[in-house]
C-alpha positions in Angstrom: 0.0 0.0 0.0 2.2 2.8 -1.3 -0.2 5.8 -1.0 -1.2 6.7 2.6 -4.9 6.7 3.4 -6.4 10.2 3.7 -8.1 9.6 7.0 -7.1 11.1 10.4 -6.9 8.4 13.1 -7.8 9.4 16.6 -6.6 7.1 19.4 -7.9 7.7 23.0 -5.3 7.0 25.7 -4.6 7.1 29.4 -1.8 4.9 30.7 -1.8 2.6 27.7 1.9 1.7 27.5 1.0 -2.0 27.1 -1.2 -1.4 24.1 -0.2 1.8 22.3 2.7 0.6 20.1 0.8 -2.2 18.4 -2.2 0.1 18.0 -0.2 2.8 16.2 1.7 0.3 14.1 -1.7 -1.1 12.9 -2.6 2.3 11.5 0.7 3.1 9.9 -0.9 3.2 6.4 -3.0 6.3 7.4 -1.6 9.7 6.7 -2.4 11.3 10.1 -2.4 9.8 13.6 -3.5 11.7 16.7 -3.1 10.3 20.2 -5.4 12.2 22.5 -3.9 11.5 25.9 -5.4 12.2 29.4 -2.3 13.0 31.5 -0.8 9.6 31.4 1.8 8.9 34.1 3.4 5.9 32.3 5.3 5.8 28.9 2.3 6.2 26.7 3.2 9.6 25.3 6.9 8.8 24.9 6.1 5.6 22.9 3.4 7.4 20.8 5.8 10.2 19.9 8.6 7.8 19.0 6.3 6.1 16.5 5.4 9.4 14.8 1.9 10.1 16.3 0.8 13.6 17.1 0.1 13.7 20.8 -2.5 16.1 22.2 -3.2 16.3 25.9 -6.8 16.4 27.1 -7.9 17.3 30.6 -11.6 16.8 31.2 -13.5 19.6 33.0 -16.4 17.4 34.0 -18.7 18.9 31.4 -19.6 18.4 27.8 -18.1 17.9 25.3 -16.4 14.7 26.4 -13.2 13.4 24.8 -14.4 12.2 21.4 -16.5 15.2 20.6 -13.8 17.5 22.0 -11.3 15.9 19.6 -13.7 16.6 16.7 -13.9 20.2 17.7 -10.3 20.9 18.6 -7.7 18.7 16.7 -5.9 20.4 13.7 -7.1 17.9 11.1 -5.6 17.6 7.7 -8.5 15.3 6.5 -12.2 15.4 6.3 -12.6 11.8 7.4 -11.7 10.4 10.9 -11.3 6.9 12.3 -11.6 6.4 16.0 -9.5 3.5 17.4 -9.1 2.6 21.1 -5.6 1.9 22.3 -6.5 -1.8 22.9 -7.7 -2.2 19.3 -5.8 -2.9 16.0 -6.9 -2.1 12.5 -6.3 -5.3 10.5 -4.6 -5.2 7.1 -7.8 -6.2 5.3 -9.7 -3.4 7.0 -7.0 -0.9 6.0 -7.3 -2.1 2.4 -11.1 -1.8 2.5 -11.0 1.8 4.0 -8.4 2.7 1.3 -10.7 1.5 -1.4 -13.6 3.5 0.1 -11.5 6.6 0.1 -10.2 6.2 -3.5 -13.5 7.5 -4.8 -16.1 9.7 -3.2 -17.5 7.6 -0.3 -21.1 6.5 -0.9 -22.0 7.1 2.7 -21.1 9.7 5.4 -20.3 7.0 8.0 -19.3 3.4 8.3 -19.7 0.8 11.1 -16.9 -1.6 11.8 -17.2 -5.0 13.5 -14.8 -6.3 16.1 -13.1 -9.7 16.7 -12.7 -9.8 20.5 -9.7 -11.5 22.1 -10.8 -13.0 25.4 -8.8 -15.4 27.6 -6.1 -15.1 24.8 -8.4 -16.5 22.2 -9.9 -14.7 19.2 -13.6 -15.2 19.4 -15.2 -15.9 16.1 -18.7 -16.4 17.4 -21.0 -15.1 20.2 -22.0 -11.5 20.6 -20.5 -9.2 18.0 -19.8 -5.5 18.7 -20.2 -3.0 15.9 -19.2 0.7 16.3 -19.6 3.7 14.0 -16.0 4.8 14.0 -15.3 5.9 10.4 -17.1 9.1 9.3 -16.9 12.5 7.7 -16.2 14.8 10.6 -18.2 17.6 9.1 -21.3 15.3 9.1 -21.1 13.7 12.5 -21.1 14.5 16.2 -21.4 12.8 19.6 -24.5 13.7 21.4 -24.8 14.8 25.0 -26.5 11.9 26.9 -27.4 13.7 30.2 -25.0 11.2 31.9 -22.8 13.5 34.0 -24.6 12.3 37.2 -23.6 8.7 36.7 -21.5 7.1 39.4 -17.9 6.6 38.6 -18.3 8.8 35.5 -15.4 9.0 33.0 -14.4 11.4 30.3 -15.1 9.4 27.2 -18.5 9.0 25.6 -20.3 5.8 26.6 -21.5 2.9 24.6 -23.5 4.8 22.0 -23.0 5.9 18.4 -22.4 9.4 17.0 -25.2 11.1 15.0 -24.4 11.2 11.3 -26.1 13.4 8.8 -26.8 11.0 5.9 -26.6 7.3 5.3 -24.3 4.8 7.1 -23.1 1.4 6.1 -21.2 -1.6 7.6 -17.7 -2.4 6.3 -17.0 -6.1 5.6 -13.7 -6.4 7.4 -13.2 -6.1 11.2 -11.0 -4.5 13.8 -9.2 -6.6 16.5 -9.9 -5.8 20.1 -6.9 -7.2 22.2 -6.5 -5.8 25.7 -3.3 -6.9 27.4 -4.6 -6.0 30.8 -5.6 -8.8 33.2 -9.1 -10.2 33.7 -9.3 -8.1 36.9 -9.1 -5.0 34.8 -11.8 -6.3 32.4 -14.3 -6.7 35.2 -13.2 -3.4 36.8 -14.0 -1.6 33.5 -17.4 -3.3 33.1 -18.3 -2.5 36.7 -17.7 1.2 35.8 -19.6 0.9 32.5 -22.6 -0.7 34.2 -22.8 2.3 36.5 -23.1 4.5 33.4 -25.6 2.2 31.7 -27.8 1.9 34.7 -28.1 5.7 35.0 -28.8 6.2 31.3 -31.3 3.3 31.1 -33.2 4.6 34.1 -33.6 8.0 32.3 -34.8 6.2 29.2 -32.0 7.7 27.1 -30.1 4.6 25.9 -32.1 4.4 22.6 -31.7 7.9 21.3 -33.5 8.2 17.9 -30.9 10.8 16.9 -28.1 8.2 17.3 -27.1 6.7 13.9 -27.9 3.0 13.6 -28.6 0.5 10.8 -32.4 -0.3 10.8 -31.8 -3.9 11.8 -29.6 -3.0 14.7 -32.0 -0.3 15.9 -34.8 -2.9 15.9 -32.7 -5.4 17.9 -31.9 -2.7 20.5 -35.6 -1.8 20.8 -36.5 -5.4 21.4 -33.7 -6.0 23.9 -34.6 -2.8 25.8 -38.1 -4.1 26.3 -37.0 -7.5 27.7 -37.1 -8.4 31.4 -34.1 -10.3 32.8 -31.7 -9.0 30.2 -28.8 -10.8 31.8 -30.4 -14.2 31.0 -31.2 -13.3 27.4 -27.7 -11.9 27.0 -26.1 -15.2 27.9 -28.5 -17.3 25.7 -28.0 -14.9 22.8 -24.2 -15.0 22.9 -23.7 -18.6 23.8 -26.5 -20.4 21.9 -28.1 -18.1 19.3 -24.8 -16.6 18.1 -22.9 -20.0 18.5 -20.6 -18.9 21.2 -20.1 -22.5 22.3 -18.0 -23.0 19.2 -15.3 -20.9 20.8 -14.9 -23.4 23.6 -14.5 -22.4 27.2 -13.6 -18.8 26.2 -16.9 -18.6 24.5 -18.7 -19.7 27.6 -16.9 -17.4 29.9 -17.4 -14.4 27.5 -21.1 -15.1 27.3 -21.4 -15.5 31.1 -19.4 -12.2 31.7 -21.9 -10.5 29.4 -24.7 -11.8 31.5 -23.0 -10.6 34.7 -22.7 -7.2 33.1 -26.5 -6.9 32.5 -27.2 -8.4 35.9 -25.1 -5.5 37.4 -27.0 -3.0 35.3 -30.3 -4.3 36.6 -29.5 -4.4 40.3 -27.8 -0.9 40.0 -31.0 0.4 38.5 -32.9 -1.0 41.4 -30.5 0.7 43.8 -30.9 4.0 42.0 -34.7 3.8 42.1 -34.6 3.1 45.9 -32.3 6.1 46.5 -34.5 8.3 44.4 -37.6 7.2 46.3 -35.9 7.8 49.6 -34.8 11.2 48.6 -38.4 12.2 47.9 -39.6 11.1 51.4 -38.8 13.3 54.4 -36.2 11.8 56.8 -38.7 11.7 59.7 -41.1 9.5 57.7 -38.2 7.2 56.8 -37.2 6.9 60.4 -40.8 6.2 61.6 -41.2 3.6 58.9 -38.1 1.7 60.1 -39.4 1.9 63.7 
C-alpha cells in the first residue's frame, strides 16, 4: 500500500503503554495519527511520539463535550474523514485495504460501522455477541450527542456505549478490527463495573435508545426489542452462547457469554438501587425513620 490513506486516526489513551505501540503500528498506512492522551503517568506519550503520532493532551473539566467530541472540535485535522481507534484495538490489514478502497473515490455514505473480533482469555472469538461501532465518518457530518449522563456514578471522560449522530446514510464495512487488551481479567471486570454504573443511569432515564443516534435499521430494531425484555442478563447469555454460536469458541466462548450476562445483571441491580435512592430522597427523613421503627 504505497499511498497513505487520507483519514485522520484518533486514538484515545490514558496509561496505555502496554497497548499503544501495536495500535499505532496497525494504522501506519493512514496519513495522520493523533493520540489524545489524558495526562498519562506511564510511557504512553513517549512511545506514541517515538512512533510518529501527534500527541495532544486532554484534561476533562467534568462537562460536555467529552473526549471524542472535544477531539472533533479541537484537533488540527488535515483530512475530512476520521477513524476512532481505542488503544487496545488494532486495524487489520484487510480493514485498512477496505478503507483505502472506500477513500479512493467519493464515499457513498457519510459514516461506516466496523465489526470487532474480540480476544478473550487469549483466544480470538469468532462467534458469540459481536460488537459494531460507527468509528469511520466524515467529521463535518457527525457529532457525539450529550446523553445527560454526568450524574452517573464513577463517570469517566469518554463518551459511553453509543454511536455518533451522522447526517446522511451509514453502512457496515465487511472487514473487522481486532480488540486485544493486554490487561488482566481483573481490569476487564473493573471496567465493566464502571460501564454498568453509566448504563444503569442512562437506562433509568430512558435515554439509551436515542432516535438521533445513527444505527442501521436492523440494529435499531434489535436494540428496541432488547430494551423491552425483562431479565436481560439471561437473554444476553442465551443470545451470545447459543443463538450466536458462542459455544463453538470453547471455554472462552462460555466465559465471555457469562461475563456479558453478569454485566447486565449488574445494570439491573444498580437500576434497582438508583430507584430506591430516588424514592428515599423524595420522602422526608422523619417519615423514613418512623417507617423503620
